[in-house]
C-alpha positions in Angstrom: 2.5 -21.3 18.4 0.7 -18.4 16.9 -1.4 -16.2 19.3 -4.2 -13.4 18.5 -4.7 -11.0 20.8 -7.9 -8.4 19.9 -7.6 -6.4 23.0 -4.2 -5.0 22.6 -3.9 -1.9 24.0 -1.9 0.6 21.6 -1.0 3.7 22.8 -4.6 4.0 24.1 -6.4 2.7 20.9 -7.8 -0.8 21.3 -6.2 -2.9 18.7 -4.9 -6.6 18.1 -1.4 -7.8 17.8 -0.4 -11.3 16.0 2.5 -13.6 16.9 3.9 -16.4 14.5 7.1 -17.9 14.1 9.6 -15.4 14.2 7.3 -12.3 13.5 5.0 -10.0 15.4 2.2 -7.3 14.0 -0.1 -4.8 15.2 -2.9 -3.4 13.2 -5.6 -1.0 14.2 -9.4 -1.9 12.8 -10.4 0.9 13.7 -7.9 3.4 12.0 -8.8 1.8 8.5 -7.3 -1.6 9.2 -4.1 -0.1 9.6 -0.8 -2.4 10.4 0.7 0.4 12.5 3.9 -2.0 13.2 5.6 -5.4 12.1 8.9 -6.7 13.7 11.4 -9.9 12.6 12.1 -10.5 16.4 14.8 -12.7 16.0 17.1 -9.9 13.3 15.8 -7.3 15.1 14.0 -5.9 11.8 11.4 -2.9 11.9 9.5 -3.0 8.6 7.3 0.0 8.6 7.5 3.5 9.8 7.0 3.3 13.7 8.1 5.8 16.2 7.8 4.7 20.2 7.1 8.4 21.1 4.8 9.6 18.5 1.1 9.6 19.7 -2.4 8.3 18.0 -3.6 12.0 17.5 0.5 12.5 15.2 -0.5 9.3 13.3 -4.2 10.2 12.9 -2.8 13.9 11.6 -1.7 11.3 8.2 -2.8 8.3 8.6 -1.5 7.4 5.0 2.0 8.1 6.3 2.2 5.3 9.2 3.1 1.9 8.5 1.1 -0.3 6.1 -2.1 1.4 4.9 -4.6 0.0 2.4 -6.0 2.8 -0.2 -8.8 2.3 -2.3 -9.1 4.6 -5.4 -5.6 5.8 -4.4 -3.2 8.4 -6.0 -4.5 11.4 -7.9 -7.7 12.5 -10.0 -7.7 15.1 -12.3 -9.9 17.9 -10.8 -11.5 15.4 -9.1 -13.2 13.8 -11.9 -14.0 9.7 -11.7 -15.2 8.8 -15.6 -16.1 5.2 -15.4 -17.8 3.1 -18.9 -21.6 4.3 -17.2 -21.0 7.3 -15.3 -19.3 10.7 -14.3 -18.4 11.3 -10.9 -17.0 15.1 -8.9 -15.3 14.2 -5.8 -14.2 16.8 -3.8 -10.5 18.3 -4.1 -8.9 17.4 -1.2 -4.8 18.4 -3.1 -5.7 22.2 -3.4 -2.3 22.8 -4.2 -2.8 20.8 -7.6 -6.3 20.9 -8.2 -6.8 16.8 -7.3 -8.5 14.5 -5.7 -6.0 12.3 -3.9 -5.9 8.7 -1.8 -9.3 8.2 -1.5 -11.1 7.7 2.1 -11.3 3.9 3.0 -8.1 4.8 5.2 -9.8 6.9 7.5 -12.7 4.8 8.4 -13.2 2.7 11.2 -13.3 -1.4 10.0 -15.0 -4.1 11.9 -13.3 -7.3 12.9 -15.2 -10.5 11.4 -12.8 -12.9 12.2 -9.6 -13.3 14.4 -8.3 -17.0 14.9 -5.2 -19.1 15.5 -3.6 -22.1 15.6 -0.2 -23.5 15.5 1.3 -22.1 12.9 -0.8 -18.9 11.5 -2.5 -16.3 13.0 -5.7 -14.8 10.9 -7.6 -11.2 11.3 -10.4 -10.1 8.7 -12.0 -6.5 9.0 -14.7 -5.4 6.9 -15.5 -1.9 6.0 -19.3 -1.2 4.2 -19.5 1.8 2.2 -23.2 3.3 1.7 -25.3 6.1 2.2 -24.3 6.6 5.7 -21.0 7.6 4.6 -20.2 11.5 3.8 -18.6 10.5 0.6 -21.6 8.7 -0.8 -22.9 12.2 -2.2 -20.2 11.9 -4.5 -19.9 8.4 -5.5 -23.0 6.8 -4.8 -21.6 3.2 -5.1 -22.0 1.1 -2.3 -19.5 -1.9 -1.9 -17.6 -4.0 0.9 -14.2 -4.1 1.6 -12.3 -7.0 3.2 -9.0 -7.2 4.6 -7.4 -10.5 5.8 -3.9 -10.3 7.3 -2.6 -13.6 7.5 1.1 -14.0 10.2 3.0 -17.0 10.2 6.9 -18.7 9.3 5.9 -17.0 5.5 5.9 -13.3 7.2 2.6 -11.2 6.9 0.0 -11.8 4.2 -2.3 -9.4 3.1 -5.5 -9.7 1.0 -7.7 -7.1 -0.2 -11.5 -8.3 -1.3 -13.6 -5.4 -3.0 -17.0 -6.5 -3.6 -19.6 -4.3 -5.5 -23.0 -3.8 -4.0 -23.8 -0.9 -6.6 -26.1 -1.0 -9.7 -23.7 0.7 -11.7 -20.1 0.1 -12.8 -17.5 0.0 -9.8 -13.7 1.4 -10.6 -11.5 -0.4 -9.2 -8.0 0.8 -8.7 -6.1 -0.3 -4.8 -2.3 0.2 -3.5 -1.0 0.4 -0.4 1.0 3.3 0.8 4.2 1.0 2.0 6.4 3.1 4.5 9.0 0.9 5.1 11.2 2.2 8.0 14.6 3.5 7.4 16.8 2.6 8.8 15.6 -1.5 9.0 17.6 -1.9 12.3 18.1 -0.3 15.8 21.1 1.6 15.2 21.6 0.9 11.6 22.3 3.1 8.8 20.1 4.7 6.2 23.0 4.8 3.5 23.6 1.9 3.5 20.3 0.6 2.3 19.3 -0.5 -1.4 16.1 -0.6 -2.9 15.5 -3.5 -5.7 12.1 -2.4 -7.8 10.8 -4.4 -11.0 10.1 -1.9 -13.2 10.0 -2.1 -17.2 8.8 1.3 -18.3 8.9 5.0 -17.0 5.3 6.5 -16.8 5.9 10.2 -17.5 4.0 12.4 -14.8 3.5 16.3 -15.4 3.7 19.3 -13.1 0.6 18.0 -11.6 1.7 14.7 -11.0 -0.8 13.3 -13.4 0.6 10.5 -16.4 1.1 12.0 -19.3 0.4 8.8 -21.1 3.9 8.5 -22.2 5.8 5.1 -21.3 9.0 5.5 -22.4 12.2 3.4 -21.5 13.6 3.1 -18.1 14.7 6.9 -17.2 18.3 6.5 -14.9 16.7 6.4 -11.9 14.6 3.5 -13.0 18.1 1.7 -14.1 18.7 2.2 -10.6 15.4 0.6 -9.0 15.7 -2.4 -11.2 19.3 -2.8 -10.6 19.1 -2.5 -6.8 20.9 0.2 -6.6 18.8 2.8 -5.4 19.0 4.5 -2.0 15.5 5.2 -0.9 16.3 7.9 1.2 18.3 11.0 2.0 17.4 12.4 -1.0 14.0 13.4 -2.6 11.8 11.2 -4.3 8.9 12.6 -5.3 6.2 10.1 -7.5 8.9 8.1 -9.4 6.0 6.0 -11.3 6.5 2.9 -13.5 4.9 -0.5 -15.3 6.2 -3.3 -13.1 7.8 -6.9 -14.1 9.4 -9.7 -12.5 12.8 -9.8 -10.6 14.6 -13.2 -9.1 15.1 -13.4 -5.6 17.7 -16.4 -4.7 17.7 -17.4 -8.3 13.9 -18.1 -8.6 11.2 -15.9 -10.0 9.9 -12.7 -7.9 7.2 -10.2 -8.0 8.0 -7.8 -5.5 10.5 -5.4 -4.1 13.6 -6.1 -2.1 15.1 -3.4 0.3 19.0 -4.5 1.5 20.7 -3.4 4.1 24.2 -3.9 2.3 26.4 -3.6 5.7 24.4 -6.7 7.5 23.0 -8.4 4.1 19.3 -8.6 5.9 16.6 -8.2 3.7 12.9 -6.8 3.8 10.6 -8.7 0.7 7.2 -7.5 -0.8 5.9 -9.9 -2.8 2.9 -8.7 -4.6 0.0 -10.6 -6.9 0.1 -10.0 -10.8 -2.8 -7.7 -10.3 0.0 -5.0 -8.8 1.0 -3.8 -12.2 2.8 -0.4 -11.1 4.9 1.3 -8.8 5.1 4.6 -7.4 8.2 5.8 -5.2 8.0 8.5 -2.5 10.0 9.4 0.2 8.7 12.8 1.8 12.2 14.5 1.0 14.2 11.7 2.0 15.0 13.2 5.4 12.1 11.8 7.3 13.3 8.3 8.3 10.9 6.0 5.7 10.6 5.7 2.1 7.1 4.3 0.2 7.5 1.8 -2.6 3.8 1.8 -3.5 2.7 -1.1 -5.4 -0.8 0.2 -7.6 -3.2 -2.2 -9.4 -3.4 1.1 -11.9 -2.0 4.1 -12.9 -2.5 7.5 -11.5 -5.8 8.8 -12.9 -6.2 5.6 -14.4 -10.2 5.9 -15.8 -9.7 9.2 -17.0 -7.2 8.4 -19.4 -7.2 7.6 -23.2 -5.1 4.4 -22.8 -7.3 0.8 -23.0 -7.4 -0.5 -19.8 -4.5 -3.2 -20.4 -2.3 -0.8 -20.4 -3.5 1.9 -17.5 -4.4 -1.3 -15.3 -8.0 0.0 -14.6 -10.8 -2.0 -14.6 -14.2 -2.3 -13.3 -16.5 -4.5 -11.2 -20.0 -5.4 -11.7 -22.8 -5.8 -8.6 -21.9 -8.9 -7.0 -18.3 -9.3 -8.5 -15.4 -9.4 -6.6 -11.8 -8.1 -7.0 -8.6 -9.5 -5.3 -5.4 -8.6 -4.7 -2.7 -9.9 -2.4 0.7 -8.9 -1.0 3.3 -10.7 1.1 5.9 -9.2 3.7 8.7 -11.1 5.0 12.8 -11.0 6.0 16.1 -13.2 5.1 
């Protein structure tokens, strides 16, 4: 039987614990709807970066580097400029060394619980964040919206649904990703050098020295070939913004749209299936020496609103008042 506890204590914070089948996960709505932990209790797998000794203060210092954070307006915008089809917005520079605005702000905002329920097979949690004039960022981008996350835990794993609804009179830019922080190793006592990462990539997105796209999309580079073949060791060496267009791969003979992490010593696999809206992957691992790595699925390219590429290439899109944009992911183990 599945269950949900909305008053679970996580390091002194009020959290929600979901249990279903062999899985457990902990979500903290007040920390941007952050999934701080997910485990496969049968196989002994730790999905996301988690440290028992880490404090909430340490996690809040860099919230997008723990667990499964969701970002709206992710990655970099050149000099903080965001050009939509009907306006130009100047966002604050929060990456001064590279003169960019990076990763948005919704992961730093408190989300409210709007639904928490469980039955025999699944536990469901829905959180909501409303962006309006009460938020300090509204002076930079005065476009009201509602962002809703629905987390469903069942024998299928953790399903993660993002819904963005525009409340604004002008066009609302759409770019969403999760800064997925996979734990390394996957198991207690496991090894990092036996891990392999497969990501279904198709073309290289060339980035300049400020990690912004040059708009060149050549065939796969050598790193891209390692991701595609599933031979990439995702830690113990520096991976700093390897970005690619996505495609399909196969999982046990079936078509699969997502990445696969394998422990070659035990054969255990963690899978991240993503919906077709996630058209790009950006890989990063914090120098490769900190016990985690991030294959980040993105709906649009870095700096996408400002590129000269057509929308069907960059992935960037906009929605009007009353319209909704939805994308989904699923995390499970085999």
